[in-house]
Structure formats: structure tokens, C-alpha cells
C-alpha positions as CSV (number, residue, x, y, z in Angstrom):
1,M,2.6,5.2,8.8
2,Q,2.9,3.0,5.7
3,E,-0.1,0.9,4.9
4,I,1.1,-2.6,3.7
5,E,-1.5,-4.2,1.4
6,A,-1.7,-5.8,-1.9
7,K,-4.7,-6.4,-4.3
8,F,-5.6,-9.3,-6.5
9,L,-8.1,-8.3,-9.2
10,D,-11.1,-9.9,-10.8
11,I,-11.4,-12.7,-8.3
12,D,-14.0,-15.4,-7.8
13,S,-15.3,-14.5,-4.3
14,E,-16.7,-18.0,-3.6
15,K,-13.4,-19.8,-4.5
16,I,-11.3,-17.4,-2.4
17,Q,-13.6,-17.8,0.6
18,K,-13.5,-21.6,0.3
19,K,-9.7,-21.4,0.2
20,L,-9.6,-19.1,3.2
21,E,-11.7,-21.6,5.1
22,E,-9.4,-24.4,4.1
23,I,-6.3,-22.6,5.3
24,G,-7.9,-21.9,8.7
25,A,-8.8,-18.3,8.3
26,K,-11.8,-17.1,10.3
27,K,-14.6,-15.0,8.8
28,V,-14.9,-11.8,10.8
29,G,-18.0,-10.3,9.1
30,E,-19.7,-8.7,6.1
31,Y,-19.8,-4.9,5.9
32,F,-21.3,-2.1,3.9
33,Y,-19.0,1.0,3.7
34,R,-19.8,4.5,2.6
35,R,-17.1,7.1,2.1
36,R,-16.8,10.7,1.2
37,V,-13.5,11.8,-0.4
38,F,-12.3,15.5,-0.1
39,D,-9.7,17.8,-1.6
40,Y,-9.0,21.5,-1.8
41,P,-10.9,23.4,-4.5
42,D,-7.6,23.5,-6.6
43,W,-7.3,19.7,-6.3
44,R,-3.8,20.0,-4.8
45,L,-4.1,16.8,-2.9
46,D,-5.1,14.9,-6.1
47,K,-2.1,16.5,-7.9
48,D,0.1,15.1,-5.1
49,H,-1.5,11.6,-5.3
50,S,-3.2,12.2,-2.0
51,W,-6.7,12.5,-0.6
52,L,-8.8,12.9,2.6
53,R,-11.2,10.1,3.2
54,L,-14.1,10.0,5.6
55,R,-15.4,6.4,5.9
56,D,-18.4,4.9,7.7
57,E,-17.5,1.3,8.4
58,G,-20.7,0.5,10.4
59,E,-18.8,-0.3,13.6
60,K,-16.7,2.8,13.5
61,I,-16.1,6.0,11.5
62,T,-12.6,6.9,10.3
63,L,-11.0,10.0,8.9
64,S,-7.8,9.3,6.9
65,F,-5.2,11.1,5.0
66,K,-3.9,8.8,2.3
67,K,-0.9,9.3,-0.1
68,R,0.3,7.0,-2.9
69,L,4.1,6.4,-2.5
70,G,6.5,5.9,-5.4
71,V,3.9,6.7,-8.0
72,D,5.0,5.7,-11.5
73,S,3.3,7.9,-14.1
74,S,4.2,5.5,-17.0
75,G,0.7,4.1,-17.1
76,V,-2.3,2.6,-15.6
77,G,-1.8,-0.7,-13.7
78,V,1.8,0.1,-12.7
79,N,2.4,-0.7,-9.0
80,D,3.2,2.0,-6.5
81,S,5.8,1.4,-3.8
82,G,3.2,1.7,-1.1
83,M,0.7,3.9,0.6
84,E,1.1,6.4,3.5
85,E,-1.9,6.5,5.8
86,V,-2.7,8.6,8.9
87,E,-6.1,7.6,10.4
88,I,-8.2,8.7,13.3
89,V,-11.6,7.5,14.6
90,V,-14.3,10.1,14.7
91,N,-17.8,9.7,16.0
92,D,-20.2,11.3,13.5
93,F,-20.1,10.8,9.7
94,D,-22.3,13.7,8.7
95,N,-20.9,16.3,11.2
96,T,-17.3,15.4,10.4
97,A,-18.1,15.9,6.7
98,E,-19.7,19.3,7.5
99,L,-16.7,20.3,9.4
100,I,-14.4,19.4,6.5
101,L,-16.5,21.4,4.1
102,K,-16.5,24.4,6.5
103,L,-12.7,24.2,6.5
104,G,-12.7,24.9,2.8
105,F,-12.5,21.5,1.3
106,I,-14.7,20.2,-1.5
107,E,-16.2,16.8,-1.9
108,K,-14.6,14.9,-4.8
109,H,-17.0,12.0,-4.6
110,Y,-19.2,9.7,-2.5
111,A,-18.6,6.0,-2.8
112,E,-20.0,2.7,-1.4
113,N,-18.6,-0.8,-1.3
114,K,-19.3,-4.1,0.3
115,R,-16.6,-6.0,2.2
116,I,-16.2,-9.6,3.4
117,R,-13.4,-9.8,5.9
118,W,-11.4,-12.9,6.9
119,E,-8.4,-13.0,9.3
120,K,-5.5,-15.4,9.9
121,D,-2.3,-15.0,11.9
122,G,-2.5,-11.1,11.9
123,I,-3.3,-11.0,8.2
124,E,-6.6,-9.4,7.0
125,F,-8.2,-10.7,3.8
126,D,-10.8,-8.4,2.4
127,I,-13.0,-9.3,-0.5
128,D,-14.2,-5.9,-1.8
129,T,-17.2,-5.4,-4.2
130,Y,-17.6,-1.9,-5.7
131,P,-20.2,-0.8,-8.2
132,G,-19.1,-1.0,-11.8
133,I,-16.1,-3.3,-11.4
134,N,-15.4,-7.0,-10.5
135,P,-14.6,-8.0,-6.9
136,Y,-11.0,-7.9,-5.8
137,L,-9.1,-9.3,-2.8
138,E,-7.0,-7.1,-0.6
139,I,-4.4,-8.6,1.7
140,E,-3.1,-6.4,4.5
141,S,-0.7,-7.1,7.3
142,S,2.1,-5.6,9.4
143,S,4.9,-6.5,6.9
144,W,5.4,-7.4,3.3
145,G,6.7,-10.8,4.5
146,K,3.3,-11.6,6.0
147,V,1.5,-10.4,2.8
148,D,3.8,-12.7,0.8
149,E,3.0,-15.6,3.2
150,A,-0.7,-15.0,2.7
151,I,-0.2,-15.1,-1.1
152,R,1.5,-18.5,-0.7
153,F,-1.4,-19.7,1.6
154,L,-3.9,-18.9,-1.1
155,E,-1.7,-20.2,-3.9
156,L,-2.0,-16.9,-5.8
157,N,0.4,-15.9,-8.5
158,P,2.7,-13.3,-6.8
159,N,3.1,-11.6,-10.3
160,D,-0.6,-10.7,-10.1
161,K,-0.1,-8.6,-7.0
162,K,-1.1,-5.0,-7.4
163,I,0.0,-2.3,-5.0
164,F,-2.2,0.6,-5.7
165,S,-5.5,2.4,-4.8
166,G,-9.1,1.4,-5.6
167,N,-9.2,4.4,-8.0
168,Q,-6.4,2.7,-10.0
169,V,-8.6,-0.5,-10.2
170,Y,-11.3,1.6,-11.7
171,A,-8.8,3.2,-14.1
172,L,-7.8,-0.3,-15.3
173,N,-11.4,-0.8,-16.2
174,G,-11.5,2.5,-18.2
175,I,-13.3,4.4,-15.5
176,K,-12.0,7.8,-14.3
177,V,-13.1,8.2,-10.7
178,G,-12.2,11.9,-11.0
179,E,-15.1,12.3,-13.4
180,L,-17.6,10.8,-11.0
181,R,-19.5,12.4,-8.1
182,R,-21.2,9.2,-6.9
183,I,-20.4,5.5,-6.9
184,S,-23.3,3.7,-5.4
185,F,-25.1,0.4,-5.7
186,D,-28.5,2.1,-6.2
187,E,-27.4,4.8,-8.6
188,G,-24.4,3.2,-10.3
189,L,-21.6,5.5,-11.5
190,V,-22.8,9.1,-11.7
191,K,-20.7,11.6,-13.5
192,R,-20.1,15.2,-12.3
């Protein structure tokens, strides 16, 4: 299934939340996420612009295969055409990670982030804060038309829309996630 979402980088969280309130969006909650990202020892998923992600969302734990679509290798900051995602809900973060490791995968990195979620008319607005980079807004919905509608609601510049992964946001900031083993609020960015 294709994941339909766009990012707006280096946002002012307070301004965005005020605007969301003005347009009638409802604040759903604030969350702390932790994730472990896995690959084969030869990094074949990474070479195919893919990864296996185990994420503890507090309310649920998900295991996802993700693949960047339409990757343009011409440089950092270039939009992809989208993201493929297959996701299931699992019931135990640590045991699922152990199972994945027993199957021969390796852990690429562990990462944390904080998220503030708002919703309006089937559109999710996530304000994400990760260690080492400025907050960004992620807009996700069932169609690109709905995402474009949300951009108009918030009076954002559609030319600033980014269609790419969180790792690409780090890359725009000169940080290579592939060189990190931990991304956490307590420890910061820890190299391999």
C-alpha cells in the first residue's frame, strides 16, 4: 500500500498548532515513540531504499516494511514519488525485536521521537521532534488531493512540500543516519 504523506521542515510548532486550532483541527494527543530499524547483514534492504521498522507508539506496537518509491539519486533533498508501506500490529516490542534478530537481521539503529498529533476531515497532522534536528510537520491522508487541501488550510507554500523519509531530513542537516547506532533524547546522536 502506498503511504501518502508530505513533510514541511523547520517549522514553528506553536504557530502550526495555533493555525490547526483555527482551522478546526482537533488535538488527538502527544506521544513518545521508540523504534528499532533492521536490515540484513549485507544491508540489501538499505541498498534497495527499504527498511524493516519496529515501532512502539505507546498505544500500539507496529512492525512495518517501508520502501521509498521513485528515488532520485541526484542529491539530498530531492523528493521521492512516494512510500510503500506494509504494516502489522504486534503485541511485544522486545520479543518482536528478538524474533527479528533470530531470523538473521541486524539492528541498523534505535531512534526516539516525540509527536503531537492533530486531525481534521480524515487528515493527520503530526508535529515530529527528533534529537539533533528541528521539528517538522508531516501531513498524511488517503489521497494527495486531501494532502493538498491540508496545505491550503494551513497556508503553507506547496513548493516547500517534501516527500521523503525522516532519514532524508537528517541528511539535509548533514547527518548520516547510517553512521549512527542510537538517536535518543538522553544520549543524542551516537555513532557506530
